[in-house]
N, C-alpha and C positions, 0 to 999 in steps of 0.2 A: 467604393465597396459592389465588388461584385455581389449578380442578383443571378440566383440562376432561377433559369420559371420552367416551366414543362409547359407544351399546349394541351387545353381543354374542351370541348367544342359545347360547351357551355352558353349560350346566348340569355340576351337584353340581360343581364345581374348589371343592374342600378346598385352602385356605395354613396351611402349616405353623408357627412361628415356634417359635424358638429362645430360649432366657433370655440375655442380656447378662451377664456378669462385672465387677464390679467392675474397673475401669483395678489399673495398677500402683502409680499415683500414687495413687490412692484407699487403697489397702496401705501406701502406703511414711507418707498421713496418719497411720491409726488407728493404725499405730505408734509414734509419734510420743506416743501420746494427749496428745492440743491441741485437742480435743474440746469443741465451747463449748455452755452452753441454745441449743436452736433459738428462743431469745427473747432479743434482742441488750439488755446495758441500758438499761433506761426503756422497752421496746416492750411497747406495751401488744399483746395478746392478743386484745382489741375488733377488730370486719375494720374491714381499711382500708378508704376511699372509692373508687368503684369505678372507677383510673384504670389509666397505661397501664402505669405501673411497679411497682403492686399488682400487675395480672396480668401481666403479669413475672415480679415476686419471686418468686410465689406460685408460676406454671408452674415457673419454674426452683428452689425450694427443690420441687416438688411430681419435677420430674426427675431432679434428688442424691437424691432418699430410696428411688424406685424406685430405683435405679443400683447402692444400694448393700443394697438388697435382692436383684439380682440379678432383676428385674424389669420391664425395660425390654425390649422387641422390640427387634432388630436392625435396622438400614433394609433390609437384604436380606431381609425376612421378615415384610414388613408383606403386611395380611391387607387383601383389595380385595372388595367387594362382587361375587358371581363374576359379575354380569349388564351389568357397567361394568369398561371395559379403559381405564388411564390415557393418553391421547395429549401430555400436554402442560401445560405448567404455567405459571404465570406467577409469582415466588417474589416478591410486591410486601408488601415489611414496613419497617421504620422501616432509617436510615441513623444506624447506631453508630458503626460505622468511617471513616475515613478519611487517602487522606494523597496530599501534592502532588505531580505531577515534571513538569514547561515545562509543557507545553499538554493536562498529561491531569492527572484526578483518579483515584482512585485511592480508590472509597468499597465499601462493605457496605450493598449494598441489602437486610434482611433476610438472606436463608442468599443472595444472589448476589453474590458478587464483582462489581463491574461496574468501568469503565473510560468516563467520558465526556470531549468531548474538549469544549473552554475555550479556547478560540482564538476565538468571541465568549463571554466570561463573558456578555454578555444572554440570551444560549438554547445554553445547555451540552447538549452531545448524550451519550447513548448508544451506545458502537459497539464496543465488547469488554464480554461474560459470557459467567458460567460460571456454575452453580448445584453451591452446594454441601448438605452437608445437613444442614446447625443455623444455628441465627442468629449470623451475624459478629460478632466483638465488636473485632477492631483488623485495621489493615490497616499493613502501613512495606514502604516504594517502599529498598533497594540500586542504585543507582543510579537507569538507566530500563530496565528489562530482567529483575530480578528481586520480588518481591512475596513479601511471605511474612507468609499469611493465619492468622486464628484465631478461632474456631468453642466452638461446644459441644461442640463431639464430640475437636477435638485444631486442627491447627497445618501446612498444607500448606504450602506451595512452589509459585510459579508461576518459567514463561518469557512475561513482561510485552515482547516486546520487538516484539512483532507487537502493536499495543493490538487489531486489532478484529478475532484470535483467542488471545484468553488461554490457556497449555498448563501442564495443573498436572504440575509433575514428581512429583511428590514428596507425601506425608499420614504424618504420624504419631498414635497415638491418642494423647491425652491433653482427659482429658474435665475441659470447663470451661473449655477455654483463651481465656484475654479477651486475656489482652498482650504482646507481642515484643517485642525490642530483639536483632536484630539485629547482628554486628560481619564482619570476612572469613572468620573460621573458626567462629563458633557464633553459637548463637541463644539468651537469656537468657528462657522461657516461663513462664511467673504461669500455673498452671489446677488450680479448683479445692482452692486452696489448698497446693498445688506448687508448686515451682523449679523451674521443669529445665533442666539447660547440653545442649543440642542442638547436636551438631555436624554440620553442615555444609558441611566440607572439598567436599565430592558430594553436592551439590547434589539430586540426585536415590535416597542413601542417605543420611540422615541420623538420625541416633542419643544416643538420650541417653545422653549421658555419668557425668556425674552430678545424683540428685537433691536437698533435701531439703526438711523442712514449712517454710512459707512463710507465710502469715497466719492467725487463726485462723479468719476469716469464711470457708470451704471456699463455693463455690457468689458471693461477690460481688463485685460487677469489681475491678482493681485499679490501683495508679502505676508504675511502677520511672520507673529511670535510673539511670544505670552513671555510674563518675566511671574516672577514667583505667582506660578498658578492661579494668579489676580490681572495684571496690569497685560494693555492687547495692543501691541502695534501694528499699526497697515498700512500699508502702504499701496498707490493703485499706479498699475503700475500701466495704465495708458498720459498721464500727466506727471509722473516724477518724483517727483517735488511735493513736499509738504507729505509725513509722518504720521495720520489719527493715532489720537492715544485713547484708550480707553480704560476703566477701572470695572472690572467685571463681579469683583468679590459678593453683589446682592445681585443672584441668577436672573429674579426676576428687573433687572430696570440696573438696565448699563448708564454708565457718568461719563460723558464723553469729558474730556478734559485739554487745556490746552493743542490746535494742532503743534509739532512739530516743525519748525519749518528749514528744513535738513533737503539740498538736495540728494535724489539715488540714480542708480541703477537697480539695485540687491539691495537687500534687509536680511540679517541675522542678529537676533536676540537670543545672545549668551548668557542664559542661569544662574551659572557656576560663577557666572563673576560677575553679575547685575551689568552686564553693556551691551551695548550695540554696535554691531560692529556693518558697517555701511560702503556698499561699493558705487566707485563712478568711475573719474579716469583713472584714483589709487584708490584701497582698504584704508577707510579712515576707521574711528578709533571713541564712541565714545563711554562715558562711564552712567550708569545710572542707578547711583546711588540714590539720586532724589527719582523716583519717574519720569514726573516730567518734567521734568528741569535734565535733561542731558548736559555729561559736558566736555569736550571736546580732547579727547587721553593722543590720539596719533595719529601721523599717516606710514600707507606704507605704498611703494610703486611694487605693483606684481604686475609685469606686463602694460597694455594697452590702452588697458580700461579694463575696470571687472563686471563682471554679466554675473555673475552665482561665485556665492559666498554657503558654505555651511559648516559644520564645527564635530569634531568629532574626541573622546575621550580615550586617545590610546592606552594611558594604565599600564602596571606590569614593567615590562624590559623598557618600553619606549613614555617616559615621563612628559610627556607629551599633552595639554589641553594644543590642540593642530586644525585650524581652518583651510578647506578648503576653494581654491577662487579660483575662477574660471571666466575668459571669455567668449567671444565668439570668430577671436582670428586663430580657437586653437593651441592655445596653451593653458595649462594648469601647474594651479600652483598648491605645494602644502606650508603653514604659513605658523610657527609656534606664536602663541599666545599664552601662555602658562603667565610670563612676564606683561603683564600686556602692555605697559609703562613702555618697552621695546623691543616688540615682535620685528621676526625676520624671521626672513624665508630659509627654508629646511632647502627643499628642492623646489621641480621644474619637470612639465612634460608636452610635446605638443603629440596632440590628438590629432588629425589632419581632421577627419571626419568630421569633428563641428565643427572650426572653419568653410563648414559646403554648407552652410544655414545656420537659420535661427533658433538659437537656444535659451529655450525662458523657462524651464524647472530650475530647482535647484540641484546640486548631488547630492543625493544622499551618505552617511554615513555608515561603514559597519568595515568591524575594525578585519583588514585584507582587503578589501574588493569596497570603489567603485565606482558606482553608472553616473554616466551625463545621458538627451536624453534628449534632441529633439524632433526636430522634424522626419529627419531623414529613419533614425534608428537609434537605435540604443548604443554604446561606447561600455564594457566594463574594465574596466585596468586592474594592477593588483599593486595595494600600499599596504603591506605587513607592515614596510616600513618606513614612513614618513618622511625620510632621508633617500629614499630609492626608491622612486615610484617606477611603474613596472607598467606598459602596455600588458592591455590584453586581449580582446575579443571584441568585434563589432558583429551588432548583432540587427539586421536589415528587417524595422517593423516599421514602415512608413514611409506618405513621401505628403505628392497632391493629391493620394487618392488616385484608383484605374483608371486611362482615358480611352483604353482600349484588350481586347480580349480576342486572343487564337486561339480554337480547338483542335484540341489533336487525341484522336481516339479516349483517355480515359484522362488526360492534363490537359489545362486548361495555360496558357499563359500570358499574363497579367504586363501589359503598360503602362507601371504606377509611377509616369513623373520624378521626381531629384529619386526615390528610392531605388531607381532601374529597373530591374526583371523578377518576376517571379510568378512560379514554375508552381502549379496547383493537382494533386492527386484529383479529384473528382469524379473516385468511382463509388462514391456512396455520393450521390450533391446535394446531399443534406449537410453534411460533417464532411464541405472540402479540407484539405490538411496539405500541409504550402510544403513542399517537399525539394527545394531550392528554389539559391535565387541571386542576384548579376546587381552587384549594385556598381553604376557605372559614370566616378568621378567626374564634378567641374557640368554633368549631363542634364538631363528632362529626357528621357522616353514618352511618348505621348504615341506610339503606335507600333503594331507587333503583325509579324505575318510568321507560319511558320509552316515548310513543305518538306519532307525526308526529314533531314535527321539536323534541319539548320532553322533558324532562326533570325527573323531579319526585322 
């Protein structure tokens, strides 16, 4: 994130900070006494390579530990240098959340909630933005007017009826918020090892109806799915084995059912077929006719591993129920699951940008367009015909975050790690505008200098 500041001559300014207390979700987690060792099974205590993933993971773990000890300062009490006053910032960061509705893509770009106009797939444009307090990990739309957003600090609801001016309607403090499934009356939110049922009847005044201890890897990203509006399936992104099942028919009392001992890399609940799709080294399909006792149906080899899975009902000219699968190897597949006893591949597409970094979010579905988001940016592609996928555009959304900046006149040039070089117009320092970018495949940029017409 780039902070833009101006000098002032105010001396002796002292800011005080207040300690934040652990959230109710954390307290519930402690009460359920389901803590685990700080190291996962098989995890080495030797330092990991300094990658984007390990840096974010380590930050998350430090953040979580500090919160539990009451040592994290609240956002409103940040202490600034007495000679500097912030006037604007560009919350440039990784794209880890994405949903698509019509001609717009709704993304989390670091801690900025952004809306992109995709009318021209080859040149998506940012039309609306709202800067939040923490890294955004999930965005889900309900219709074309309401967006539900999860970040490390909580759960937010936005009015996006005007894409150029998203308005925050409300917010709940749910530390570690990372996944949400919205319905008409409720939002199911996974946050910091806790599953919450949030009443969203009044979008401006959401409140928690009930909570249950969730996955044991508090602090890891989750996958969740909902069957028949009643049964919720939750998998912990840090453990990747065992899927938690909850009966949410009584919103005031979540009933935990026996856990499913199923190894997974990604999971999807296909409500139309009462089916669970699990990504591992293959795509595995289970019947959920008995929600608490899945029955294995079939498996399908789709590349060297299935890290992403979602589905779409094409209808019309294409009578398919289609599952999109993909992996960090760079391949995307469309799979016909209409006859789920005989799934088969319809088409495949290699997307080089996916292979450049960790990809942690599902592929949203919208007939005509699909997208994949990762640490480096956003890939949009044409899927009008699931048997003939076509490449679209690559939108550089972020990377590890800026590590250097060079200024020249009204332009700022950012060295942005794996996302390459970004150019901002800072004519108005309170509202910098991205005017250009240069991705550098397979490299990371940590320093930049500008002289004349050249950037080094």
